[in-house]
C-alpha positions as CSV (number, residue, x, y, z in Angstrom):
1,M,-94.9,12.5,235.5
2,T,-91.8,11.4,237.4
3,L,-89.4,13.9,239.0
4,E,-86.8,13.0,236.4
5,E,-89.2,13.7,233.6
6,Y,-90.4,17.0,235.2
7,N,-86.7,18.2,235.5
8,K,-85.9,17.2,232.0
9,R,-89.0,19.1,230.5
10,Y,-89.0,22.2,232.9
11,K,-85.3,22.8,232.7
12,Y,-85.3,26.1,230.8
13,Y,-85.1,29.7,232.0
14,V,-85.2,33.2,230.5
15,Y,-82.4,35.5,231.6
16,I,-81.5,39.2,231.2
17,L,-77.9,40.6,230.9
18,C,-77.9,44.1,232.4
19,D,-75.4,47.0,232.3
20,P,-74.2,48.0,235.9
21,R,-73.0,51.4,234.4
22,K,-76.6,52.3,233.6
23,H,-78.4,51.2,236.7
24,N,-78.7,47.6,235.5
25,Q,-80.4,48.6,232.3
26,P,-81.1,45.4,230.1
27,F,-78.9,45.0,227.0
28,Y,-79.6,41.3,226.1
29,I,-82.4,38.8,226.7
30,G,-82.0,35.1,226.0
31,K,-83.3,31.6,226.9
32,G,-81.3,28.7,228.0
33,S,-80.6,25.8,230.3
34,G,-77.8,24.7,232.5
35,D,-74.8,27.1,232.1
36,R,-76.0,28.5,228.8
37,V,-76.0,32.2,230.2
38,K,-72.3,31.9,231.2
39,E,-71.2,31.0,227.6
40,H,-71.6,34.6,226.7
41,F,-68.4,35.3,228.7
42,R,-66.2,32.6,227.2
43,E,-67.2,32.7,223.5
44,K,-64.4,31.8,221.2
45,V,-66.4,32.6,218.0
46,I,-68.1,36.0,218.0
47,E,-71.7,35.8,216.6
48,N,-73.1,38.9,217.9
49,K,-70.4,41.8,217.9
50,F,-72.8,44.3,219.6
51,K,-73.3,42.1,222.6
52,T,-69.6,41.1,222.8
53,N,-68.5,44.7,222.6
54,K,-70.9,45.8,225.3
55,I,-69.7,42.9,227.7
56,K,-66.0,43.9,227.0
57,K,-66.6,47.7,227.7
58,I,-68.4,46.8,231.1
59,Q,-65.5,44.6,232.0
60,S,-62.9,47.1,231.0
61,C,-64.4,49.4,233.6
62,G,-63.7,46.9,236.3
63,M,-67.3,45.9,236.5
64,E,-69.3,42.7,235.8
65,V,-72.3,42.1,233.9
66,F,-75.4,41.7,236.2
67,I,-77.4,38.4,235.2
68,Y,-81.0,38.5,236.1
69,Y,-82.9,35.2,235.8
70,F,-86.4,36.6,234.9
71,K,-88.2,33.3,235.1
72,T,-87.0,29.6,235.7
73,D,-88.5,26.1,235.5
74,L,-90.1,26.6,232.0
75,D,-90.6,24.1,229.2
76,E,-88.8,25.1,226.0
77,E,-92.0,26.4,224.2
78,S,-92.9,28.7,227.1
79,A,-89.3,30.0,227.3
80,Y,-89.1,30.8,223.6
81,A,-92.5,32.7,223.9
82,L,-91.4,34.6,226.9
83,E,-88.0,35.5,225.4
84,E,-89.7,36.9,222.2
85,E,-92.2,38.9,224.3
86,L,-89.5,40.6,226.4
87,I,-87.4,41.3,223.3
88,N,-90.3,42.9,221.6
89,F,-91.0,44.9,224.7
90,Y,-87.5,46.5,225.0
91,G,-86.8,46.4,221.4
92,C,-83.5,45.6,219.5
93,C,-81.1,48.5,219.2
94,V,-81.0,48.3,215.3
95,Y,-84.6,49.2,215.4
96,G,-84.4,51.9,218.0
97,G,-84.6,49.8,221.2
98,I,-82.0,49.1,223.9
99,L,-81.2,45.5,223.3
100,T,-78.2,44.1,221.5
101,N,-80.2,41.1,220.3
102,I,-80.0,40.7,216.6
103,C,-83.3,38.8,216.1
104,P,-86.6,39.4,217.8
105,S,-86.9,35.6,218.2
106,N,-84.3,32.8,218.2
107,K,-86.8,30.0,217.9
108,P,-85.9,27.6,215.2
109,P,-88.6,26.8,212.4
110,K,-91.0,24.1,213.2
111,H,-89.4,21.7,210.7
112,Y,-86.0,21.8,212.5
113,G,-85.1,18.3,213.6
114,R,-88.2,16.8,212.2
115,V,-87.8,13.1,211.2
116,K,-89.0,12.5,207.6
117,S,-91.7,9.8,207.2
118,A,-91.1,6.7,205.3
119,E,-93.3,8.0,202.5
120,E,-91.2,11.2,202.2
121,R,-87.9,9.2,202.2
122,K,-89.3,7.0,199.5
123,K,-90.2,10.0,197.3
124,I,-86.7,11.4,197.7
125,S,-85.2,8.1,196.8
126,D,-87.4,7.7,193.7
127,A,-86.5,11.1,192.5
128,Q,-82.9,10.0,192.2
129,L,-83.2,6.7,190.7
130,G,-82.0,5.7,187.1
131,E,-81.8,8.5,184.5
132,K,-82.9,11.0,187.2
133,N,-79.7,10.7,189.0
134,H,-77.0,13.2,187.9
135,R,-74.4,10.4,188.0
136,F,-76.4,8.2,185.8
137,G,-74.3,6.6,183.0
138,K,-71.0,8.0,184.4
139,K,-68.3,5.5,185.2
140,C,-65.9,6.1,188.2
141,T,-62.4,5.6,186.9
142,E,-59.0,6.3,188.5
143,K,-58.9,9.5,186.4
144,N,-62.2,11.1,187.5
145,K,-62.3,9.5,190.9
146,P,-62.5,12.2,193.6
147,P,-59.6,12.3,195.9
148,I,-60.3,11.0,199.3
149,R,-59.0,13.1,202.2
150,S,-59.3,12.8,205.9
151,G,-57.8,15.4,208.0
152,P,-55.1,18.0,207.1
153,M,-52.5,17.4,204.3
154,S,-49.1,16.1,205.4
155,Q,-46.0,18.0,204.7
156,E,-45.2,15.5,202.0
157,Q,-48.5,16.2,200.1
158,K,-47.9,19.9,200.4
159,D,-44.3,19.7,199.0
160,A,-45.7,17.6,196.1
161,I,-48.3,20.2,195.3
162,S,-45.7,22.9,195.5
163,R,-43.3,21.1,193.2
164,G,-46.1,20.5,190.7
165,N,-46.9,24.2,190.6
166,T,-43.2,25.4,190.5
167,G,-42.4,27.1,187.1
168,K,-46.0,27.2,186.0
169,K,-47.1,30.5,184.6
170,R,-50.7,31.7,183.9
171,T,-51.6,32.4,180.3
172,P,-52.4,35.8,179.2
173,E,-56.1,34.6,178.8
174,Q,-56.1,33.5,182.5
175,I,-54.6,36.7,183.7
176,A,-57.0,38.8,181.6
177,K,-60.0,36.8,182.9
178,K,-59.0,37.3,186.6
179,C,-58.1,40.9,186.3
180,V,-61.2,42.3,184.4
181,P,-62.1,45.6,186.1
182,H,-65.7,46.3,187.0
183,T,-67.6,48.5,184.7
184,E,-69.0,51.9,185.9
185,E,-72.5,50.4,185.9
186,T,-71.4,47.5,188.1
187,K,-69.7,49.9,190.5
188,R,-72.8,52.0,190.7
189,K,-75.0,48.9,191.5
190,I,-72.6,47.7,194.2
191,K,-72.6,51.2,195.8
192,E,-76.3,51.3,195.8
193,K,-76.7,47.9,197.2
194,N,-74.3,48.8,200.1
195,K,-76.2,51.9,200.9
196,V,-79.5,49.9,201.1
197,S,-77.9,47.3,203.4
198,W,-76.6,50.1,205.7
199,R,-79.8,51.8,205.9
200,N,-81.7,48.5,206.8
201,Q,-79.1,47.9,209.7
202,Y,-79.0,51.4,211.1
203,T,-81.9,53.6,210.3
204,S,-80.1,56.6,212.0
205,Y,-76.8,57.6,213.4
206,E,-78.4,57.8,216.9
207,Q,-79.6,54.2,216.8
208,K,-76.1,53.1,216.1
209,N,-74.9,55.0,219.1
210,N,-77.2,53.1,221.3
211,L,-74.6,50.2,221.2
212,K,-72.1,52.2,223.1
């Protein structure tokens, strides 16, 4: 194995984000390579509000999150295994632990990125040939041809749509269909479903407070 191959394979590490307000108590564990760990501090889309809120609270106190590189120079499989082991050791806060991790493991399923064999591709193709295809026998005319769009609509297109809808009123049937209120039975089912969802996420009020 050349040095380049070695660096490419053993480029992963497992890191721990620690809370300096609590004597560097771990609150998030992850696996990454390169600058992955620093992405937590410049996220534009919030995927884990528990972790993001914890980071913001630490920074609002004029402190910085302590980053501890638990182990470096790992291959991806070993990094995933170690990450899962540490998460299970400390536990996720929604299950009574101290970590803001949502899942005990971030490892993708084994079929992720797998290239289909020629035989599999042929089976998929054969399953959509002739009468098996949902478009079989249908002709594409200017009337039913789907519109082709690339990028956002121009102001001219928006104005044309606006002019086309000006003065149009919904029929009583359309209004009645859209404004049908929930029955008492439907309301009860929605309420029960929300209760179960909340219990699954936070088994107790004390566990929810672990996020603070």
